[in-house]
LOPAGU-827011 format. One record per residue: residue in one letter; x, y, z of N, C-alpha, C, O in turn. Coordinates in steps of 0.1 Angstrom, whole numbers, plus 5000, padded with zeros to 4 digits. Example, Ala and Ser with C-alpha at 12.3 -4.5 7.8 and 13.67 -1.06 7.14 Angstrom:
residues 2
a513249435078512349555078513249675078514249675085;s512849785071513749895071512950005079513450115080;
END
This chain:
residues 273
m500090930600499691070601500991150600501991120607;a500891260592502091350591502291430604501291450611;a503491460606503791530619503091660619502591710630;e502991730608502291860608500791850611500191940618;e500191740607498791720610498591690624497691730631;w499591610630499491570644499591690653498891700663;r500591780649500691900657499491990657499192060666;a498791990645497692080644496492030652495492110655;r496491910656495391850664495591880679495791790687;s495592010682495792050696495192180698494792250689;i494992210711494292340714495192450710496492450712;p494692550703495592660698495992750710495392750721;a496992830707497492930717496393030719495693070710;p496293080731495293190734495593320726496793360726;r494593370720494693500713494293620720494393730715;v493893600732493393720740494293730753494793630757;m494293850758495093870770494093900781493394010781;l493893810790492993830802493793870814494593790819;s493694000818494594050828494194010842494994030851;n492993950844492593920857491893780858490993760865;l492493690850491893550850492393480863493593470866;t491393430870491693360883491493210883491993140891;c490693160873490393020873490592970858489993030849;l491192860856491392800843491092650844491592580853;e490292600835489892460835490092410821489492460812;l490892300819491092240807490592100808490892020817;k489792050798489191920799489091860785488591920775;r489691730784489691650771490291730760489591760750;v491491770762492191850751493591790750494191730759;e494191820738495591790736496291920734495792010728;v497491930740498192060740499592040738500291950743;m500192130730501692140728502292200740501692290746;p503392160744504092210757504292360756504092430766;d504692410744504892560742503692640744503692750750;v502492580739501292650741500892650755500392760760;l500992540762500592540777501492640785500992710793;l502792640782503592730790503392880785503492970794;g503092900773502693030768501493080775501393200779;a500493000776499293040783499493070798498993160804;a500392990804500793010818501493150820501293220830;e502293180810502993310811502093420810502293530817;k500993410802499993520801499093530813498793630818;f498593410817497493400827498093370842497393390851;g499293320842499793270855499793370867499393330878;p500293490865500393590876499093610884499193640896;t497893590878496693610885495893480888494893490895;l496393370882495693250884495693200898496693180904;e494493160903494393110916493892960916494092890926;e493192920906492692780905492992720892492792790881;l493492600892493792530879493192380880493492310889;y492392350870491792220869492192160856491892210845;l492792040856493091970844492491830844492591760854;n491791800834491091670833491191610819490691670809;e491791500818491991430805492791530796492291550784;v493891580800494691660792495891580787496591520795;y496191580774497191510768498391600764498091690755;l499491580769500691660765501291600753501691490753;k501391680742501991620730503491620730504091710733;a503991500726505391480727505891400715505291290712;e506891450708507491370697508691300701509391330711;q508991200694510191120696510791070683510091010675;s512091090682512791030670514291010675514691040686;r514990950666516490930669517191060671518191060679;d516891160664517591290664517091380675517791470679;w515891360679515291450690514491370699513591290695;n514691390712513991330723514091180722513091110724;a515191130719515390980717515090910730514590790730;d515390970742515090900755513790940761513490910772;s512991010753511591060757511591130771510591120779;t512591220773512591300785512591450783512791520792;k512391490771512391640768511091700771510991820775;v509991630769508691690772507991600783507591490780;l507891660795507391580806506391660815506591780816;w505391600820504491670829505191710842504991820846;i506091620847506691650860508191670858508691770862;g508891580852510291590850510991470858510391380864;l512291480857513091380864513691440877513991550877;p513791360887514091410900515591440901516491380894;n515891550909517291580913518191620901519391600901;q517591670891518291730880517591840873516391840873;r518291940868517692050861517392020847518091950840;p516292060842515892030828516892090818517392200820;p517292010808518192070798517492190791516292210792;e518292260784517792390778516592370768515692450767;d516692260761515692230751514492150756513792090747;s514392130769513392040775512292130780512492240784;k511092070781509892130787509392040798508691940795;w509692070810509192000822508192090829508492190835;i506892050828505792150830505592180844505392300847;a505592090854505092120868505892240874505192330879;m507192230874507892340881507892470873507892580878;e507692460860507592580852506292650855506192770856;l505192580857503892630860503992690874503392800877;r504692620883504692670897505492810898505092900905;s506492820890507192950890506393060883506693180886;m505393030874504693130867503393160874502693250871;m502993080885501693100891501893120906501593030914;p502393230910502693260925501493260934501593250946;n500293290928499093300936498193180935496993180939;l498693070930497792950928497492890942498392860950;r496192870944495692820957495292670956495492590964;i494592640944494092510942494492460929494492520918;c494992330929495392270916494792120918495092060928;r494092080908493591940907493791890893493691960883;a494091760892494391700879493891560879494091480889;s493291510868492891380865493291330852493191410842;f493791210851494091150838494991230829494791240817;l496091280835497091350827497891240820498191130825;a498091260807498691160798499491230787499591350787;y499991150778500791200767500191160754499691040752;d500191250744499891220730501191200723501891300720;h501591080721502991050717503091030702502390940696;y503891100695504191090681505491020679506491080682;l505490890675506690820674507090810659506390750650;r508190880656508690870642509190730639509690660647;d509190700626509590570621511090530626511390410627;d511890630627513290600630513590600644514790580648;a512590620653512790610667513190470672512490380668;g514290460679514790330683514390290697514590170700;r513690370705513490330719511990360722511390450716;h511390280731510090300735510090420745511090440752;p508990490746508990610755508890560769508190460773;e509590630778509490610792508790720800508190700810;f508990850795508490960801508790960816509890920820;d507791010824507991010839506790940845506290980855;l506390830839505190760843505390680856504490650864;i506690640859506990570871507290660883508090750882;d506690630894506890710906508290680911508490570916;p509190780912510490760916510590730931511590670936;c509490760938509490730953508990590956508890560968;g508590520946508190380948506790370955506490260960;l505990470954504690470960503590440950502390420955;g503890430938502890400928501890510925500790480920;r502190630928501390750925501290770910502190760903;s500090820906499890850892500590980888500991050897;v500691000875501291120870500491240875501091350879;s499191230875498291340880498591380894498691500897;q498691280903498891310917500291380919500391480926;r501291320913502591380915502691510909503391600914;f501991540898501991670892501391770901501991880903;v500291740907499591830917500591860929500691970934;e501191750934502091770945503191860942503591950950;v503791840930504991930927504592070925505192170930;i503492090917503092230914502592300927502592420928;s502092220937501592280949502692300960502392350970;g503892250956504992270966504892180978505292210989;i504492050975504491950986505791870985506191820975;r506491860997507691790997507591650993506691580998;q508491600985508391460980508991360990509991400996;p508491240991509091140999510391100993510791130982;n511191031001512490980997512290860987511190800987;m513290830979513290720971513390590980513790600991;p513090470975513290350982514790330988514990270998;s515690390980517090380985517390480996518490471002;g516490570999516690661010517190801005517190901013;d517490810992517890940986516691030986515490990984;s516891160988515891260987515491290973516191260963;v514291340971513691370958513391520957512591570966;e513891590948513591730945513391750930514091680922;f512491830926512291870912512692010910512092100916;l513692030902514392160901513692240890513292180879;p513592370891513092460881514192470870515392450872;a513692510858514592520847515592640849516792630846;d515092740855515892870858516392860872515492860881;s517592870875518092870888517692990896517792990908;a517193090889516693210896515493170905515093250914;n514793060901513593020908513892910919512992840924;d515192890922515492790932514992820946514892740955;h514592950948513992980961512692900964512292890975;l512092850953510892770955511192640962510292590968;l512392590961512792470968512792490983512692390990;g512892610988512792641002511392671007511292701019;r510492660998509092691002508192570999507192570992;l508592461006507792341004506992301017507492331028;t505892241015504992201026505392061030505491971021;s505692031042505991901047504891811046503691841048;r505191681042504191581041503991511054504891441059;t502791521059502491451072501691331070501491251079;r501091311058500191201056500091191040500491281033;a499491081036499191061022497991151018497091171026;l497991211006496991301002495591221000495591110995;r494491281004493291221000492991240986493591330980;v492191160980491991170965491291300962491591360951;t490491360971489891490968490891610968490691720964;e492091580973493191680974493991690962494891780961;y493791600952494591610940493791580927494191620917;d492691500928491991450917490891550914490091580922;t490791590901489791690897488391630898487491700904;n488191510894486791460894486291440908485191470911;a487191380917486791360931486491500937485591510945;y487391600935487191730941485891790937485191850945;q485591790923484391860918483191790923482091850924;t483291660927482091590931481691630945480491630948;v482591650953482291680968482291830971481791870981;v482791910962482892060965481892130955481792110943;d481092220961480192310953481092420947481192530953;n481592390935482592490929481792570919481592520908;t481492690922480692780913481492830901480892880891;t482792810902483592860890483792760879484392790869;s483292640882483492530872482192490866481092480873;r482192450853480992400847480992250846480092190841;w481992190853482192040852480991980860480291890855;h480792030872479791970881478492040880478192140887;t477692000871476292050869475291950871475591830872;r474092000873472891900875472191870862470991830863;g472791900851472191870838472991780830474291800830;i472391690822473191610813473991690803475091660799;d473391800798473991880788474791990793475292070786;g474792010807475592110812474892250813475492340818;v473692250809472892380809471692370817471492450826;f470792270814469592250821469692160832470392060831;q468892180843468892090855467791980852466691980857;n468191890844467291790839467591650842467191560835;c468391630853468691490857468891490872469291590878;n468791370877469091360892470591330894471291300884;s470991330906472391310909472891170905473991150901;g471991070907472390940904472590920889473590850886;t471790980881471990970866473391030862474090980855;l473591150868474891220864476091150870477091140863;d475991090882477091010887477390890878478490860876;k476290830873476490710865477190750852478090680847;l476790860846477390910834478890940836479690910828;h479191000847480591030850481290910852482490900848;f480790810859481390680860481690610847482890570845;i480790610838480990550825482090620818482990560812;a481990760818483090840811484490820817485490810810;e484590810830485890790837486390650834487590640832;t485490550834485990420831486490410817487590350814;a485790470807486290470793487590540792488490500785;c487690660800488890730799490090660805491190660799;q489890580815490890500821491390390811492590370810;g490390330804490790240794491590300782492490240777;m491190420778491890490767493290530772494190520764;n493390570784494690600789495690480789496790490786;e495090370793495890250793496290210779497490170776;i495390220770495690190756496790280751497690240744;h496590410754497590520750498990490755499890510748;q499090450768500390430774501090300768502290300767;r500290210764500790080759500990080744501589990738;r500390190737500490190723501890180717502190110708;s502790260724504190260719504790130721505690080714;e504390060732504989920735504589820724505389730721;w503389840719502989750708503589780694503589690686;t504089910693504489950680505589850674505489810662;a506589820683507589740678507189590677507889510671;e506189550684505789410685504689380675504489260673;n504089480669502989440660503289420646502389410637;s504589430642504889420628504489280623504089260612;m504689180631504289040628502789030626502288970617;a502089100636500689100635500089170623499189120617;n500789280619500389350607500589260595499689260586;e501689190595501889110583500889000583500388960572;y500588940594499588830595498188880590497488820583;t497889010594496589070590496489090575495589060569;d497589150570497689170556497589040548496889040537;n498188940553498088810546496688750546496188700537;l496088780558494688730560493788790550492888720544;f493888930548492989000540493288970525492488990516;n494488920522494888890508494688750505495088710493;i494088670513493888530510492888520498491788580499;p493188460488492288450476490988380480490988300489;g489888410473488688350475488688200470489588160463;l487688130474487687990470487687970455488287880450;d486988060449486988050434488288080428488488040416;e489188160435490388190429491588100434492588100428;a491288020444492287930449492687820439491787770432;e493887780439494287670430493687540436493787520448;p493187450427492687320432493787230437494887230432;l493387160448494387070454494486940445493486900439;d495686890444495886760437495186650444495286640456;d494486560437493886450443494986350448495986330441;a494686290459495686200465495686070456494586020451;d496786020454496885900446496285780453496285670448;
END
């Protein structure tokens, strides 16, 4: 796929200006980092609720740009300020959304475009630097909500710095961590299941989202199937880049298999003497 076509397969930039938007929900979309930050710049000052579910942040990688896969990140790298040409989303959104009260995220991932000349597999920020095994979604919610991060296993502290040092005051407005977060405190699906959220169309009593034509058991089963499939797709997506360098032999084997001549085209074997 050409890079231009890949970039076009994403949610477009908002063309309207909503001066009093208080709730934003994105589900099953791919988004360019500039578009996401541009929307936050427009809607952020009034936004109070943010729900992200199966949102893929589009990231390119080549030898000449983003070779180490750290320029476009949901969270960023700890204890360092983003370079000028990088887009680290969490702290950028926090600085643009001063009135945000609720943030939930599920299945945040990357839509990775690997150019042929890229020499390294993507690392992104998938690994929890604190060694707790938290998902990208949970860590994203914690950072954007201003929850103080645990120390690294080495004992070093963890901070995520804003791109602009003028927003460093946010580092002094952190909530102390007294316990591990409950799943309903960071996960969109879990939160929408237990909370009667009238501002969201996610949790409805209808299969089609309009009519109340199913019972809760049916809807829960459909959600379970969808979430299970999404988890599998996320796993495939994360490992796709790892397979890229390893599947050349498999591709060659497949090509050879499809190009095996038919029995009628095969050369006859010599009879044994």
